[in-house]
C-alpha positions in Angstrom: 144.1 132.8 -108.8 147.3 134.7 -108.1 147.2 138.2 -106.7 148.6 139.5 -110.0 145.4 138.4 -111.8 143.1 140.3 -109.4 141.9 143.8 -110.3 143.7 146.6 -108.6 144.1 150.3 -108.6 147.2 151.4 -110.6 148.0 154.2 -108.1 151.1 153.6 -105.9 149.5 153.3 -102.4 152.7 154.2 -100.7 152.3 157.7 -102.1 149.7 160.2 -101.0 147.2 161.5 -103.6 147.3 165.3 -103.6 144.0 167.1 -103.8 143.5 170.9 -104.3 140.1 171.9 -102.8 140.4 175.2 -104.7 140.4 173.2 -107.9 137.9 170.4 -107.2 137.5 169.1 -110.7 140.0 166.9 -112.5 140.3 167.0 -116.3 138.3 163.7 -116.3 135.1 165.8 -115.9 135.4 166.4 -119.6 134.4 162.7 -120.1 131.7 162.5 -117.5 130.1 165.3 -115.5 129.5 162.8 -112.7 133.2 163.1 -111.8 132.9 166.6 -110.5 134.7 167.2 -107.2 136.4 163.7 -107.4 139.8 162.2 -107.3 140.0 159.8 -110.2 142.2 156.6 -110.1 142.4 154.0 -112.9 141.7 150.2 -112.5 143.9 147.6 -114.1 140.8 145.7 -115.5 137.2 146.4 -116.5 135.1 146.6 -113.4 131.5 146.1 -112.4 130.0 149.6 -111.8 127.7 148.3 -109.0 130.3 147.0 -106.6 132.6 148.1 -103.7 132.7 151.0 -101.3 135.0 153.4 -99.7 135.2 154.8 -96.2 137.1 157.4 -94.2 137.0 157.4 -90.4 134.1 155.0 -90.6 132.1 157.2 -92.9 131.1 156.3 -96.4 132.9 158.3 -99.1 130.8 158.9 -102.2 132.4 156.7 -104.9 131.5 155.3 -108.3 133.1 153.2 -111.0 133.1 154.8 -114.4 133.9 153.1 -117.7 134.9 155.0 -120.9 136.5 154.4 -124.3 139.3 156.9 -125.1 140.9 156.8 -128.5 139.4 153.3 -129.0 140.9 152.0 -125.7 138.5 150.9 -122.9 139.3 152.5 -119.6 137.8 152.0 -116.1 138.2 154.5 -113.2 137.3 154.8 -109.6 136.0 158.3 -108.7 136.2 159.4 -105.0 134.4 162.6 -104.0 136.9 164.5 -101.9 135.1 167.9 -101.8 134.0 168.2 -98.2 136.5 165.6 -97.0 139.6 167.7 -97.4 139.0 171.4 -96.8 142.1 172.6 -94.9 145.6 173.1 -96.3 147.9 170.2 -95.6 145.0 168.0 -94.2 145.3 164.3 -94.7 142.8 161.4 -94.6 142.9 157.7 -95.1 140.4 156.1 -97.4 139.7 152.3 -97.1 138.7 150.9 -100.5 137.4 147.4 -100.8 134.8 145.1 -102.5 135.3 146.2 -106.1 134.8 143.4 -108.5 135.9 143.0 -112.1 133.6 141.8 -114.9 134.9 138.3 -114.5 133.8 138.2 -110.8 137.2 138.7 -109.2 137.3 141.0 -106.1 140.2 143.3 -105.5 142.2 143.1 -102.3 141.3 145.9 -99.8 143.7 148.9 -99.9 144.2 152.1 -98.0 144.7 155.3 -100.0 146.2 158.4 -98.3 144.8 161.6 -99.6 146.3 165.0 -98.8 145.2 168.5 -99.4 147.9 170.7 -101.0 149.9 173.0 -98.7 149.0 176.7 -98.7 151.2 178.8 -101.0 152.0 182.4 -100.0 151.6 185.4 -102.4 154.9 186.6 -103.8 155.6 190.3 -103.5 156.9 190.5 -107.1 153.5 189.5 -108.4 151.5 191.9 -106.4 150.5 194.1 -109.4 149.5 191.0 -111.4 147.3 189.8 -108.5 145.7 193.2 -108.1 144.6 193.0 -111.8 143.3 189.4 -111.2 141.2 190.6 -108.3 139.9 193.6 -110.2 138.9 191.4 -113.1 137.1 189.0 -110.9 135.2 191.8 -109.2 134.2 193.4 -112.5 132.8 190.2 -113.8 130.3 189.6 -111.0 126.7 190.2 -112.1 123.9 191.3 -109.8 120.9 189.8 -111.5 118.4 190.6 -108.8 118.4 192.5 -105.5 115.2 193.2 -103.6 114.4 194.3 -100.1 118.1 195.3 -99.7 119.1 191.7 -99.3 122.6 192.7 -100.4 125.0 193.9 -99.2 125.1 191.7 -96.1 125.1 193.3 -92.7 128.1 192.6 -90.5 127.7 189.5 -88.5 127.2 185.8 -89.2 127.2 184.4 -92.8 124.8 181.4 -93.3 126.0 179.5 -96.3 123.8 176.6 -97.5 124.6 173.7 -99.8 127.6 171.5 -100.6 128.5 174.0 -103.4 130.5 175.9 -100.8 133.0 173.0 -100.7 133.1 172.7 -104.5 133.4 176.4 -105.2 135.0 176.7 -108.6 137.5 179.2 -109.8 137.9 177.9 -113.4 136.6 175.4 -115.9 138.2 172.2 -117.0 139.9 171.6 -120.3 141.5 174.5 -122.1 139.7 176.8 -119.6 141.6 175.4 -116.6 144.1 177.6 -114.7 147.0 176.6 -112.5 147.7 179.7 -110.4 150.5 180.0 -107.8 147.8 180.1 -105.1 144.0 180.6 -105.0 141.4 181.8 -102.5 138.0 180.3 -102.6 134.7 181.4 -101.0 135.1 179.8 -97.6 138.7 180.9 -97.1 137.8 184.4 -98.1 134.8 184.5 -95.7 136.9 183.3 -92.8 139.4 186.1 -93.5 136.8 188.7 -92.8 137.0 190.8 -89.6 133.4 191.9 -89.5 131.8 188.7 -90.7 131.9 185.1 -89.3 131.0 181.9 -91.1 128.3 179.8 -89.4 130.7 176.8 -88.9 127.9 174.6 -87.7 126.1 174.9 -91.0 129.4 174.5 -92.9 130.1 171.2 -91.1 126.7 169.9 -91.8 127.0 170.5 -95.6 130.3 168.7 -95.9 128.6 165.6 -97.2 125.1 166.4 -98.1 122.6 168.8 -99.7 119.7 167.6 -97.5 117.7 170.0 -95.5 119.3 170.5 -92.1 117.5 169.5 -88.9 115.0 172.0 -87.6 117.0 173.0 -84.6 120.0 173.7 -86.7 117.9 176.0 -88.9 116.5 177.7 -85.8 120.0 178.4 -84.4 121.2 179.7 -87.8 118.2 182.1 -88.0 119.0 183.4 -84.6 122.5 184.4 -85.8 121.4 185.9 -89.1 118.1 186.6 -91.0 119.7 185.8 -94.4 120.3 182.4 -96.0 122.8 182.1 -98.9 122.6 179.1 -101.1 125.7 178.4 -103.2 125.0 176.6 -106.5 128.1 175.3 -108.1 128.5 173.4 -111.3 131.5 172.1 -113.3 132.0 173.2 -116.8 134.4 172.6 -119.7 134.9 171.2 -123.1 134.1 167.9 -124.8 130.8 167.0 -123.0 127.7 169.2 -123.4 125.9 170.2 -120.2 122.4 168.7 -120.1 119.1 169.7 -118.6 119.4 166.9 -116.1 119.0 167.8 -112.4 122.4 168.8 -111.1 123.4 170.5 -114.3 121.2 173.2 -115.9 118.4 172.3 -113.5 118.3 172.1 -109.7 118.4 168.8 -107.9 115.5 167.8 -105.7 117.7 168.4 -102.7 118.5 171.9 -103.9 114.8 172.6 -104.4 114.1 171.4 -100.9 116.9 173.6 -99.5 115.4 176.6 -101.2 112.0 175.8 -99.7 113.4 175.5 -96.2 115.5 178.6 -96.6 112.6 180.6 -97.9 110.3 179.5 -95.0 112.9 179.9 -92.3 114.7 183.1 -93.2 113.7 186.7 -93.9 116.0 187.0 -96.9 117.2 184.5 -99.4 120.3 185.0 -101.6 121.4 182.6 -104.3 125.0 182.6 -105.7 125.5 181.1 -109.2 129.1 179.7 -109.3 128.6 178.2 -112.8 130.1 178.5 -116.3 126.8 178.4 -118.3 123.2 179.6 -118.1 120.9 177.7 -115.7 117.2 177.4 -115.5 116.0 180.1 -113.2 112.3 179.5 -112.7 113.3 178.9 -109.0 114.0 182.6 -108.6 110.3 183.4 -108.9 109.0 180.1 -107.4 110.9 180.6 -104.2 110.8 184.4 -104.1 114.6 184.7 -104.1 115.6 188.2 -102.9 119.0 188.4 -104.5 120.6 186.5 -107.3 124.3 186.9 -107.9 126.3 185.4 -110.8 130.0 185.1 -110.0 130.9 182.7 -112.7 134.5 181.4 -112.4 136.5 184.3 -111.0 140.0 182.9 -111.3 142.6 182.7 -108.5 141.0 185.4 -106.3 137.4 184.6 -107.1 136.5 184.0 -103.5 137.9 187.3 -102.4 136.1 189.2 -105.2 132.8 187.6 -104.2 133.1 188.5 -100.6 134.0 192.1 -101.6 130.6 192.3 -103.4 128.6 190.4 -100.8 129.9 192.8 -98.1 129.4 195.9 -100.1 133.0 197.0 -100.3 132.6 196.8 -104.1 129.6 197.5 -106.2 128.9 194.7 -108.8 129.4 196.0 -112.3 129.2 192.9 -114.5 126.6 192.3 -117.2 125.4 189.0 -118.7 127.0 188.1 -122.0 124.2 185.6 -122.9 120.5 185.7 -122.7 119.2 183.4 -120.0 115.7 181.9 -120.6 114.0 181.0 -117.4 113.5 177.5 -118.7 115.6 175.7 -121.3 112.4 174.9 -123.3 111.8 178.6 -123.6 114.9 178.8 -125.8 113.8 178.5 -129.5 116.9 176.6 -130.3 115.8 173.8 -127.9 113.3 172.7 -130.5 115.8 171.8 -133.1 119.0 171.2 -131.2 120.8 167.9 -132.0 119.5 165.2 -129.7 122.7 163.5 -128.9 121.1 160.5 -127.4 119.4 159.4 -130.6 121.4 161.4 -133.1 118.5 163.1 -134.8 117.4 166.7 -135.4 113.9 168.0 -135.0 112.8 171.0 -137.0 109.4 172.3 -135.7 107.8 175.6 -136.8 110.0 178.6 -136.0 109.6 179.9 -132.5 110.8 183.3 -131.3 111.4 184.8 -127.9 108.2 186.4 -126.7 105.8 184.4 -128.8 104.4 182.7 -125.7 103.8 184.2 -122.2 106.4 182.0 -120.5 109.1 183.3 -122.9 108.7 186.8 -121.6 110.6 185.9 -118.4 114.2 186.1 -119.5 117.4 187.5 -118.2 118.6 189.3 -121.3 122.2 189.7 -122.4 123.5 192.9 -120.8 121.4 192.4 -117.7 123.1 193.7 -114.6 121.8 195.9 -111.8 124.3 198.8 -111.5 122.4 200.7 -108.8 125.0 201.3 -106.0 124.6 199.4 -102.8 123.1 201.7 -100.1 126.3 202.3 -98.0 128.4 202.8 -101.1 126.0 205.2 -102.9 128.2 208.3 -102.6 131.4 206.7 -103.8 129.9 204.7 -106.7 130.1 205.6 -110.4 126.7 207.0 -111.4 124.6 205.0 -113.9 125.0 206.7 -117.2 121.8 205.6 -119.1 119.0 203.1 -119.1 118.6 200.7 -122.0 117.3 202.5 -125.1 115.3 200.5 -127.6 116.6 202.5 -130.6 120.2 201.4 -129.7 119.4 197.9 -131.0 119.1 196.7 -134.5 117.5 193.8 -136.3 115.4 191.2 -134.4 116.4 192.6 -131.0 113.7 195.3 -131.3 111.0 192.6 -130.8 112.4 191.1 -127.7 110.3 191.7 -124.6 111.9 193.7 -121.8 109.0 194.0 -119.4 110.1 193.5 -115.8 113.7 193.0 -116.7 116.5 195.4 -115.5 118.6 195.7 -118.6 121.6 198.0 -118.8 123.9 198.3 -121.8 126.6 200.6 -120.6 129.6 198.4 -121.3 133.0 199.7 -120.1 
């Protein structure tokens, strides 16, 4: 068989593949959520999904073959997870790709792909006012959903970030919600730019490739530097493909559950950051006694700076939820009759309302947002105007249970 008949990647291997770690998701995530944080290259032929591997500096690079039909045309792609591999501006790496086999049993010739992180772009003075507005909007949209035992703001010192979500910190969605700013500042870059705070780089290095619980001695050293653990939960979001209740989407993965267990047992305070574009199941907040829960959503080009402004207490969080978040998806009455896409049928059970069962009483209601000023900003903060008045609602909202929920409806 000639080399022309062998399967190949259609990318020109003489050219580097550019990757933006501040924008980890390609538009292909709209077709398959498993492509989050990946560079996506097309194959010339249909391929076997269970074949081949990729390595960089002798280490396996998470990779998978994905097949789709787009506009009636079958397509086959190779997805290489680069979040964690490239995390510095201008950084390059070489990925050796081999062993991939087409559906006829032909194996592609090994190739080396050069991947390069985009160069850092500098702010332009003529856009300073625009960027000031972008930063203010990102700050205003951050929602403090829970804060007990003064877990926030963080005391000056070391910041212990947990989870690979720090390397896939998202500033926008995919599809029509995607943005292409002149430059962007994610969470890790913003944290490294702080003068009174220092990232625990040992933890950061560990979580480049994994969400597994760190070795015991690494946890001990992290605890000696700070009594607070911060887990970053990040999820892609966009049009075309609904998010599911699978682990890694609306639900936590087993690895994330294990991280929460280890962080709760090893640290005095536990903070969870929700870098997501949709409601998640939050039964873990009570299960693991999370001290602070912060929803930052997708903050745009300066989302990382805005988040650090809130974490450090320079800015009081003032956002409110625009959706009601049930603690579990099945607590949402709509889950009983939502179209089951896998089988294409609808199920219409007896009507279920919020509050009709004990488990449904634990919700984060729309408008939720703790506006109580952080301790060290209390004098400068805008005073809270009013608590939630029942009479201000109409219709079915009167019957929604509010016990134990901090709800504030003082929209600006």
